[in-house]
C-alpha angles and dihedrals in degrees: 000000000000097000137006139093138291113233109204116198125184112208109221127208113266092010104086090121089059090051091049091049089052091052091052090049091050092050092050100041112027126075113254116247095019098095142040116221119220113194110194129198098180099108108138122173112221099189134013115270111206091191093058108027092168088068094056092095140053120258117268124242087243092056093048095044091051090056092047092047090052092050090052094046089052091052094249092143100143091089147123115219132187120238111223112227135186119303112280094026127106123252120253128205116244 
């Protein structure tokens, strides 16, 4: 890709279906080869939020892998994905 945009998407805990719906929308509505997809797993809550208790945790490996698997099955292969590492470690791009 010579020109285009990078679409960065942060996968949130408990919202993998929203991320998957977004990937389907991208596949159906955006021109192929004109964007790079960046799927991020770095969400980290720093303090409890009583208004949104589902966001009081990090995403699971299962949630993140489901989103990545969907992207791959849709052919969205021009992507950068985070690799989840052990707790307390930083995330590294694949």
